[in-house]
C-alpha positions as a Markdown table, in Angstrom:
| # | Residue | x | y | z |
|---|---|---|---|---|
| 1 | Unk | -121.3 | -90.0 | -73.1 |
| 2 | Unk | -117.7 | -89.2 | -73.5 |
| 3 | Unk | -115.2 | -90.4 | -71.0 |
| 4 | Unk | -114.5 | -86.8 | -70.0 |
| 5 | Unk | -118.1 | -86.1 | -69.3 |
| 6 | Unk | -118.4 | -89.3 | -67.2 |
| 7 | Unk | -115.4 | -88.1 | -65.2 |
| 8 | Unk | -116.9 | -84.6 | -64.7 |
| 9 | Unk | -120.3 | -86.1 | -63.7 |
| 10 | Unk | -118.6 | -88.6 | -61.3 |
| 11 | Unk | -116.4 | -85.9 | -59.6 |
| 12 | Unk | -119.6 | -83.8 | -59.1 |
| 13 | Unk | -121.4 | -86.7 | -57.6 |
| 14 | Unk | -118.6 | -87.5 | -55.2 |
| 15 | Unk | -118.0 | -83.9 | -54.1 |
| 16 | Unk | -121.8 | -83.5 | -53.4 |
| 17 | Unk | -122.0 | -86.9 | -51.5 |
| 18 | Unk | -118.9 | -86.1 | -49.5 |
| 19 | Unk | -120.2 | -82.6 | -48.5 |
| 20 | Unk | -123.6 | -84.1 | -47.6 |
| 21 | Unk | -122.1 | -87.1 | -45.8 |
| 22 | Unk | -123.8 | -89.6 | -48.2 |
| 23 | Unk | -127.3 | -88.8 | -47.0 |
| 24 | Unk | -130.3 | -87.0 | -48.3 |
| 25 | Unk | -130.1 | -83.4 | -47.2 |
| 26 | Unk | -133.9 | -83.1 | -46.9 |
| 27 | Unk | -135.0 | -86.2 | -45.0 |
| 28 | Unk | -131.6 | -87.5 | -43.9 |
| 29 | Unk | -132.1 | -91.0 | -45.5 |
| 30 | Unk | -128.8 | -92.8 | -45.9 |
| 31 | Unk | -129.7 | -96.5 | -46.3 |
| 32 | Unk | -128.2 | -97.0 | -49.8 |
| 33 | Unk | -125.7 | -94.5 | -51.4 |
| 34 | Unk | -126.1 | -96.2 | -54.8 |
| 35 | Unk | -129.7 | -94.8 | -54.8 |
| 36 | Unk | -128.8 | -91.3 | -53.9 |
| 37 | Unk | -128.9 | -88.7 | -56.6 |
| 38 | Unk | -126.6 | -85.6 | -56.9 |
| 39 | Unk | -129.5 | -83.3 | -57.9 |
| 40 | Unk | -128.7 | -80.1 | -60.0 |
| 41 | Unk | -130.6 | -77.4 | -58.0 |
| 42 | Unk | -131.0 | -75.1 | -61.0 |
| 43 | Unk | -131.1 | -76.7 | -64.5 |
| 44 | Unk | -127.8 | -77.8 | -66.0 |
| 45 | Unk | -128.6 | -75.6 | -69.0 |
| 46 | Unk | -128.5 | -72.4 | -67.0 |
| 47 | Unk | -124.8 | -72.7 | -66.0 |
| 48 | Unk | -121.6 | -73.1 | -67.9 |
| 49 | Unk | -120.5 | -76.7 | -68.6 |
| 50 | Unk | -123.7 | -78.1 | -67.2 |
| 51 | Unk | -123.3 | -76.7 | -63.7 |
| 52 | Unk | -121.3 | -79.6 | -62.4 |
| 53 | Unk | -120.2 | -77.8 | -59.3 |
| 54 | Unk | -121.1 | -78.9 | -55.8 |
| 55 | Unk | -122.5 | -75.4 | -55.1 |
| 56 | Unk | -125.3 | -76.3 | -57.4 |
| 57 | Unk | -125.8 | -79.9 | -56.2 |
| 58 | Unk | -127.5 | -81.5 | -53.3 |
| 59 | Unk | -127.8 | -85.2 | -52.3 |
| 60 | Unk | -131.4 | -86.4 | -52.5 |
| 61 | Unk | -133.0 | -89.8 | -51.9 |
| 62 | Unk | -135.3 | -91.2 | -54.5 |
| 63 | Unk | -138.5 | -89.8 | -53.0 |
| 64 | Unk | -137.0 | -86.3 | -52.3 |
| 65 | Unk | -135.5 | -86.3 | -55.8 |
| 66 | Unk | -138.9 | -86.8 | -57.3 |
| 67 | Unk | -140.3 | -83.9 | -55.3 |
| 68 | Unk | -137.4 | -81.6 | -56.3 |
| 69 | Unk | -137.8 | -82.6 | -60.0 |
| 70 | Unk | -141.4 | -81.4 | -60.1 |
| 71 | Unk | -140.1 | -77.8 | -60.1 |
| 72 | Unk | -138.1 | -78.5 | -63.2 |
| 73 | Unk | -141.1 | -80.2 | -64.9 |
| 74 | Unk | -143.9 | -77.8 | -63.9 |
| 75 | Unk | -142.2 | -74.5 | -62.6 |
| 76 | Unk | -144.0 | -75.0 | -59.4 |
| 77 | Unk | -142.0 | -76.1 | -56.3 |
| 78 | Unk | -143.4 | -78.5 | -53.7 |
| 79 | Unk | -143.2 | -77.0 | -50.2 |
| 80 | Unk | -139.6 | -77.2 | -48.9 |
| 81 | Unk | -138.2 | -78.0 | -52.3 |
| 82 | Unk | -137.9 | -74.5 | -53.9 |
| 83 | Unk | -134.5 | -73.5 | -55.4 |
| 84 | Unk | -134.0 | -71.2 | -52.4 |
| 85 | Unk | -134.9 | -74.0 | -49.9 |
| 86 | Unk | -132.5 | -76.5 | -51.4 |
| 87 | Unk | -129.6 | -73.9 | -51.6 |
| 88 | Unk | -130.3 | -73.0 | -48.0 |
| 89 | Unk | -129.8 | -76.7 | -46.9 |
| 90 | Unk | -126.2 | -76.7 | -48.4 |
| 91 | Unk | -125.4 | -73.1 | -47.5 |
| 92 | Unk | -125.2 | -72.0 | -51.1 |
| 93 | Unk | -127.1 | -69.8 | -53.6 |
| 94 | Unk | -127.5 | -69.4 | -57.3 |
| 95 | Unk | -124.9 | -66.7 | -57.2 |
| 96 | Unk | -122.3 | -68.9 | -55.6 |
| 97 | Unk | -123.1 | -71.7 | -58.1 |
| 98 | Unk | -122.6 | -69.3 | -60.9 |
| 99 | Unk | -119.3 | -68.0 | -59.5 |
| 100 | Unk | -118.0 | -71.6 | -59.0 |
| 101 | Unk | -119.1 | -72.7 | -62.4 |
| 102 | Unk | -117.4 | -69.7 | -64.0 |
| 103 | Unk | -114.0 | -70.6 | -62.4 |
| 104 | Unk | -113.9 | -74.0 | -64.2 |
| 105 | Unk | -114.1 | -72.7 | -67.6 |
């Protein structure tokens, strides 16, 4: 991974964790920030430059991250982990994520 990509990824993680107060937005777990993930709500492939914008990211603990990732793997969301559910938790939407991603090009 290039140094520039590492910096973009790190900035994304820090912005998501800051907004989410370093805790899982679903279950509110906050025991160990090093285990939190800045989850891309919609796939990185669907937004410009990988969608590394906080409007498309949500802080999730390991267990909640696994549940959210099931949608990406199967196309079926676990209850409470749909794209709309996750966006609602951060007061965002796919439209907001797309608008924000378009401004960084």
